[in-house]
N, C-alpha and C positions, 0 to 999 in steps of 0.2 A: 503494499499499500504506499503511495507516495504521499507527499505532504498535503497536496490539495485534496486528495481523496480522504485523508484523515480529517482535515478541516470540515469537509462537508459532512462526513459521518459523525464527527463529534458535535456539530451543530444539531444533526438530527437527534442525537442522544440527549443533548442538553434540553432540546424542545420537549422531550418526553418527561424530563425530570420535574419534580415538584417545585416549580418556580413561577413567579408571576410574569405577566406580559412584559413589564418594564425591563426585567432581567433578560428575557428572550431577545427583546430588541436590542439591548446593550451588546449582547454576545454577538448577534448577527451583524451589527454595525462594525464590531471589532474585525470579525472574519472578512467582511467585505473590504475593509480598510487594508487588512493584510494582504489580500489578493492584489488589490490596486498598487499598494506600495511595493510588492515584489517586482513589478514590472518597471517602476519609475524611480524608486528611491536610490540615492547615493549614500544616504546615512541612515542607519537603522535606529529604531527606538532603543535607547540605552537603558539598561536595567539599573535600578537604583541600588546604591548601597545605603541610601537613606531616603526615607519617605517624606522628609521635610523638603517641599518643592521649592520654596523660596530661600531656603536656608543655604548657608554656605557649606557645601559638601567638600569642597577643595579638590585637590589633584587626585586623591586616592580613590574617588568614586563618583561617576555620573549617575543619574537617577533612573529608577524603574518607573517612577511616576514623573512625567515632565510637566511643567507649569504650562497650562493651556495657553492659547495664543502662541671572491674569485671564483669563476665558473668550473663546473665539473668537466673533466675531459672526455668521460664517456657516460653513457646513460646509466651505468651501473655502479658509478663512483660512490663509495660510502666513506664519509668523514669520521674521524675519530673524535670522541667527546670525552672530556675529563670531568666526571661527576664530582660533587661535593664542594664546588665553588661557593663562596660566600657573597651575598648581595645585601644591599640595604632592603629590608622587607617593605612591602606594601600593605598598609593596614586598611581594610575594608570595614568601616564602622558597623555596628548592629543598626538596622533600620529604625528610624525614629518615625512614629506613626503621625499622620497629618492631623491637623486641627481645622475643621471647616469654619470655626469661628473667626479665623484669621482671613477668611475669604479665599482660601486656596482651593482651586478646583483641580482635580487630577485626572489625567488620561492613563488608564491602567492597563497592564498586561493581566493574564490570568494568574490568580494567586490563591493560596490557602494559608491560614493561620494555625499553627500546630505548636503546642507547648510554648506560646509566647513569642514565637519566631515566624517571619513571613517567608514562605516558599513560593517562588515564582516558576512559571513554566520553564521546563528544561530545554536545552539545545540538544538533549538526547532524546530520540524517538523510540517508540515501541508499538509494534502492530498488536492489535487486540487478541489475534490468535496465539500470540506468544506470551501474553501477560499472565496467564494463570500460573505458568511455571515460576514466575518471579513474584507472585502474590504472596506476601507474608502475613503477619499478625494484623488483624483489623484494628485500626486506631480510632476509628469513629466515623461519623457522618457529617458532611459539611452542611452548613446553612448558606444561603445566598444573600446575605445582608449587606455585602460591601458594594459600594458604587462610587462614582467620581467625587461625591460630596460627603463621603462618610468621614467622621472624625475618629479619633483614637478610641473613643468609648465604644465604637462599634466593631473594633478589631478584637472581638472576643474569641475564645477557643473554637477552632474549626469554623470560623466565619470565612467567607470566600466570595468570589464573584463568578462561580462556575455553576451556581445552582445547588441542588442536593445530590451529592454523590458519596458513595463509601470511600474511605481513605484507608490504605494499607501500608504497612512496611514493605520494602523492596528486598527481597532475599539477596544477600551478598553485599549489601550497602547499608551504611550507617544511617539511622533515621535522623541523626543530627544533620545530614547532608541531603538525603533523598527520601521522598515518600511518593505514593502513587494513588491516584483516583481510578477506580475500577466500577464500571456500571455494565450491567448485562440487560439487554432489551431484546425481547423475541429471539433469544438464542445467540444474539450478536454482542460481542464484548467491545467496550469503548474504554480505553485506558490511556492515562497520560501521566508522565513523570513531572514532579516538582523538586526543584533544587533549593537549598538554602545556602546561599554563598555570600552572606554578609556576617559581619561580627567575627571575621577571621583575619589572620595575618598570614600573608603569603611570602615565604622567603625564597621560594624557588618554584619551578613549574610543579613539582611533585605535590606541593601543598594543596594544589587545586586539581591539576591533571591526574594525579595518582588516585584521587577519589573516583575517577571514571573507570579505573581497572583496564587501562589500554594495554599495558606491557605484558606481552605474552599471551593475549586474549583476543587478538584481531584474527578473524577467520576470513574476511573478504574486505575489499576496499574499492572505492571509486572516487573519481574527482570530476570537477565541473569548472569550466571557464567562467569568469565573471560575466561575460556576455550572455552566456546561456543562463546563468542564474538570474541576472537582472531582467531578463525578457521572459522568465518563466518557461524556457524551453526544455529544461530537464534533459539536456544532452550529456548524460553521464558517460564517463569513459573508465575503462577498467584500470585498476591500480594494483599491482602486485603486493600481496601480503608476504614480502620477502625481506631480505637482509637490509635493503635500502630503506624500507618503511620502518623496520625495527630500529635501525640507527637514528632515524628521525624522531621516533617516539622517545628513545633514550636521551636525545639531545633536548627534547621538549621537557622531560622531567627535570633536566639539569638547567633548563633556561632561566634567565634573569627576569624577575617581574618588573614591568614598567607601568607606573600609575597612569591612568587616563588623565586627560586634560582636554579642554575645548580645542586648543591650538592643535594637539596631536590628532585628535579625531577629525578636525577639519582637513588636516593635511592628508591623512590616511584614506578617509571616505570620500575625499574630493578627486581621488585618482581612481583609475580602473585597473590598477596593477594588483589583482587580487585573483587567488584561486581558492576553491572550496573543496575539501576532501571529506568523504563519508566513510567511516570505519564501522564495520559491523562486527560485534563481539560474539563470543561464544554463548552468551546469555541471550543473544538475539537483539540487544539494544544496538541502536546506530547512532554514533557519536558524530557531530558535525563540527568541523574546525575551519576557520578562515585564515588563509595565509596571505599576508601583505608582502609586496615585492621588496620592501625595506628590511625584510628579515623578522618581522614580528608575526606572532600567531595569536588568535583570540578564540576562546571558547564561549559561544553564545554572547550574551550581553553582560557577562561579569566585568565589572569596571577595572580590568587589568589586562595588559598585553604581555606576551612572553617573548623576550628577544633571545632567539637561538644563536648558538655559536655559528659565526658567519659561514664557515666552510661546510658545516653540516646542513645549514638551511639551504645554501646555494646549490649543493649536490642534489637535494631532494627536489627543490624547485625545478631545476633543468630536467630532472627525470620526468616531471609531468608534462613537458612539452608545452605547446602553444594551444 
C-alpha cells in the first residue's frame, strides 16, 4: 500500500470512528492539504519540539504546530567511518502545550497524548496487514478532543485529533518512543505509528536513528528523486540492501547532529538537491529518510539534521545515480 492509498483508507476508517462532523471535516481538510502540498511544496511542515507557537523555540527545534498565517570512483565504493566521535549535543525540549487564551491558533499534524507526552505521526509507515504482528499491549483508547484552538487543559491523557482509536504498544520498540493506533473495520485493519521525539538530547545519529532499528534489519530498499517525489509520481527505483547501504547506515548512526534553524531550512528546502530513500525492515515497517546534497540527512520532521562523514555520504549519494 502506497502513501496515497493509506491516506484514503485511513480517512475512511476515521469517518467510521465515533467522532463528530467537525473532526471529520478537519481530518479531510488535512489529507486534502497534504495531497496538494506533495505536488507543490518546497518546504514541509516542520514538526514541533515545542507546542508554543509564538514562543521562542530557538535553533534546537522548529515546530509541529506552526502559527497560522569527494566523489566515489565506482558505484560500489564504500567509505570507512570511525564511530564514537564526540559532538555538541542538540537538545530538543519537551513540548509545551498551547494556550488558546493567548490567541494562538495552531495548524496541527496528527497527534496522540500518552503519559503526558505528545506523540506525532511517524515518518515510519506500516501496512494494516502487517500491523497485528507488531501490536503489543493495549494502552487505551483515544478521544478526539484536540483541535486548532485547544489549550493545554484539553491535552488530557489519550486526547488526540484522530478521533476514537485503540492505542497499543509496538512490539520491539520502547513506548517512550513509539506507540500505534489500531482499528479494524469490516475485517480491514487501519494502523498508524506515532513517535515521541521531543524532550530528548541527541549526541549522535544513534540517539534517534538507533531507535528505528535500522542496523542489520533492512530487508529491501528503494529510492526516489526529488522530482518524482515533488510531483507525486512515485517513480521508485531499487536500492540494494548491501554493503554500501550498511556502510551508509553505520555512518548515519555515527553522524553529527545539526540543530535546525530558519536559515538552514530555507537553504536546504529552497533547493532541489534531494533524494529520498525507503528502507523496509524485517518487522515490515518502512522508514523514510531524506538526503540533502550538502551531506545532511533528516528523519521525518524531527527538528534535527544529521551530518554524515563526507566520504561516506558522497559514496552513497553517487550510488543512487540521478
